[in-house]
TORTI-519158 format. One record per residue (C-alpha): residue in one letter; x, y, z. Coordinates in steps of 0.02 Angstrom, whole numbers, plus 32768, in hexadecimal, padded with zeros to 4 digits. Example, Ala and Ser with C-alpha at 12.3 -4.5 7.8 and 13.67 -1.06 7.14 Angstrom:
BEGIN
R / a / 8267 / 7F1F / 8186
R / s / 82AC / 7FCB / 8165
//
This chain:
BEGIN
R / x / 8000 / 8000 / 8000
R / x / 804B / 80A3 / 7FCA
R / x / 801E / 814C / 800E
R / x / 7FD4 / 81C4 / 7F8E
R / x / 8068 / 8216 / 7F35
R / x / 8030 / 82C6 / 7F64
R / x / 8023 / 8299 / 801C
R / x / 80C7 / 823B / 8017
R / x / 8121 / 82CE / 7FC8
R / x / 80D9 / 8341 / 804E
R / x / 8103 / 82D2 / 80E3
R / x / 8192 / 825E / 80AF
R / x / 821A / 82C9 / 80FD
R / x / 81AC / 830E / 8189
R / x / 8179 / 8263 / 81C8
R / x / 80EC / 81F0 / 81F8
R / x / 809B / 81F6 / 82A4
R / x / 8067 / 8146 / 82D3
R / x / 7FE8 / 8124 / 835D
R / x / 8017 / 80BE / 83F6
R / x / 7FC9 / 8019 / 83C5
R / x / 8016 / 8017 / 8317
R / x / 80BE / 8053 / 8357
R / x / 80C5 / 7FC5 / 83D5
R / x / 809A / 7F4A / 8349
R / x / 8121 / 7F95 / 82DC
R / x / 81A3 / 7F8E / 8367
R / x / 8177 / 7EDF / 83A4
R / x / 8175 / 7E9E / 82F1
R / x / 821A / 7EF6 / 82CB
R / x / 8266 / 7EAC / 8368
R / x / 8226 / 7DFC / 8349
R / x / 8193 / 7DE1 / 82D5
R / x / 8176 / 7D39 / 8328
R / x / 813D / 7D98 / 83C2
R / x / 80AA / 7DE9 / 8369
R / x / 8042 / 7D51 / 8394
R / x / 8071 / 7D63 / 844C
R / x / 8058 / 7E1E / 8451
R / x / 7FC3 / 7E34 / 84C4
R / x / 7FE1 / 7EEF / 84B5
R / x / 7F7F / 7EFE / 8415
R / x / 7EC3 / 7EF0 / 83FF
R / x / 7EC8 / 7E81 / 8367
R / x / 7F49 / 7E06 / 832D
R / x / 7FBC / 7E32 / 829E
R / x / 7FF5 / 7DB8 / 821C
R / x / 80A2 / 7DC2 / 81D1
R / x / 8054 / 7E06 / 8132
R / x / 7FFA / 7E90 / 8192
R / x / 809A / 7EBB / 81EE
R / x / 80F4 / 7EC4 / 8147
R / x / 806D / 7F39 / 8106
R / x / 807F / 7FA8 / 819F
R / x / 813D / 7FAA / 818C
R / x / 812E / 7FD7 / 80D2
R / x / 80BE / 806B / 80FA
R / x / 8132 / 80AB / 8182
R / x / 81CC / 8091 / 8114
R / x / 818A / 8111 / 8097
R / x / 81B3 / 819B / 8115
R / x / 825E / 81D7 / 814A
R / x / 822F / 81E5 / 8201
R / x / 81B5 / 819C / 827D
R / x / 8172 / 8229 / 82E8
R / x / 8131 / 820A / 8397
R / x / 8107 / 825F / 843A
R / x / 813D / 8237 / 84EC
R / x / 8089 / 8203 / 850D
R / x / 8088 / 8186 / 847D
R / x / 8131 / 8142 / 84B5
R / x / 80EE / 8129 / 8565
R / x / 805B / 80C6 / 8520
R / x / 80CE / 805F / 84B2
R / x / 813D / 8039 / 8548
R / x / 80A7 / 8005 / 85B0
R / x / 805B / 7F9C / 8524
R / x / 8102 / 7F47 / 8501
R / x / 8109 / 7F1D / 85BA
R / x / 8082 / 7E9F / 8594
R / x / 80FB / 7E38 / 852D
R / x / 8132 / 7D97 / 8581
R / x / 819E / 7DC5 / 8616
R / x / 8236 / 7D6B / 85D0
R / x / 823C / 7DED / 8544
R / x / 822F / 7E8C / 85AC
R / x / 82E7 / 7EB7 / 85C0
R / x / 831A / 7E8D / 850D
R / x / 8284 / 7EE8 / 84C2
R / x / 82A3 / 7F83 / 852D
R / x / 8358 / 7F88 / 84F3
R / x / 8319 / 7F80 / 8440
R / x / 8296 / 8005 / 8467
R / x / 831C / 8079 / 84AE
R / x / 837F / 806B / 840B
R / x / 82E5 / 8090 / 83A3
R / x / 82B6 / 8128 / 840E
R / x / 835C / 8176 / 83DA
R / x / 8323 / 8171 / 8324
R / x / 8274 / 81B9 / 833D
R / x / 823F / 826D / 832B
R / x / 81EF / 829C / 83CF
R / x / 8177 / 832F / 83DF
R / x / 812D / 8365 / 8483
R / x / 8083 / 83A9 / 84B1
R / x / 8071 / 83D8 / 8568
R / x / 7FF4 / 8370 / 85CA
R / x / 7FA1 / 840E / 860D
R / x / 7F82 / 8447 / 855A
R / x / 7F3E / 839D / 852A
R / x / 7EC8 / 8394 / 85BF
R / x / 7E80 / 843D / 8590
R / x / 7E44 / 8404 / 84E4
R / x / 7D8C / 83D6 / 84D0
R / x / 7DB6 / 832B / 8486
R / x / 7E2C / 82F6 / 8513
R / x / 7DA1 / 829B / 856F
R / x / 7D7A / 8235 / 84D4
R / x / 7E2B / 8209 / 849D
R / x / 7E9C / 8213 / 8534
R / x / 7F4A / 8257 / 853A
R / x / 7FA8 / 81F9 / 84B0
R / x / 7F27 / 820C / 8426
R / x / 7F05 / 82C1 / 8457
R / x / 7FC0 / 82E1 / 8448
R / x / 7FBA / 8299 / 8398
R / x / 7F29 / 830D / 836D
R / x / 7F8B / 83A6 / 83A7
R / x / 8036 / 837A / 8361
R / x / 8003 / 833B / 82B5
R / x / 7FA0 / 83C6 / 825E
R / x / 7FFC / 8406 / 81C7
R / x / 809D / 83B3 / 8201
R / x / 8090 / 82F5 / 81FB
R / x / 802F / 826A / 81A7
R / x / 7FD2 / 8201 / 8228
R / x / 7FBD / 8144 / 8225
R / x / 7F3D / 80FC / 829D
R / x / 7ECB / 8067 / 82AF
R / x / 7E57 / 80C0 / 8329
R / x / 7DB5 / 80E3 / 82CC
R / x / 7D80 / 8173 / 833D
R / x / 7E29 / 81C9 / 8330
R / x / 7E2C / 81B0 / 8274
R / x / 7D7E / 81FD / 8262
R / x / 7DAA / 8290 / 82D2
R / x / 7E4E / 82B6 / 8279
R / x / 7DFE / 82A5 / 81CD
R / x / 7D72 / 831C / 81FE
R / x / 7DF6 / 839A / 8236
R / x / 7E4D / 838E / 818C
R / x / 7EE6 / 8334 / 81D2
R / x / 7F38 / 82BB / 8159
R / x / 7F1B / 8210 / 81A4
R / x / 7F10 / 815A / 816F
R / x / 7EAD / 80D4 / 81C9
R / x / 7F15 / 8036 / 81C7
R / x / 7E7A / 7FCD / 81E8
R / x / 7E39 / 8005 / 813D
R / x / 7EDF / 7FD9 / 80EC
R / x / 7EDF / 7F2D / 813F
R / x / 7E32 / 7F08 / 80FA
R / x / 7E60 / 7F40 / 804C
R / x / 7F01 / 7EDA / 8047
//
């Protein structure tokens, strides 16, 4: 699945902002794709083909953008991996963090938005950091609908999975 060429040209060098659940899938699969089946952190299981599709989409961008709030969720979700993997995965995660573009939105600013109560801190951070700056990849239907309605360039990975 390729991103529309106009969108890709606009965001390729700026980056892609990936939601927490997809970022944990991407990181767990990049660490050891065999662990995707054991990853209780994600709502739905990912096949190797779906992981490959996710990786191809992300690879079209020069940088993965994230927020401290998304990283915290990823860390917590990855903590649900089998305990024997915790130390090794966290070492891998630390290396990956060094290659991510991190953008911050203060929690006090996030909590003041009208949609904070619906989306929580990580997804609200995405909604404040992304506009006009980054392409967003999510599998959360409500977040996708909200961002689309606000004119933010976003792709729902669940739609891509179904089409593939």
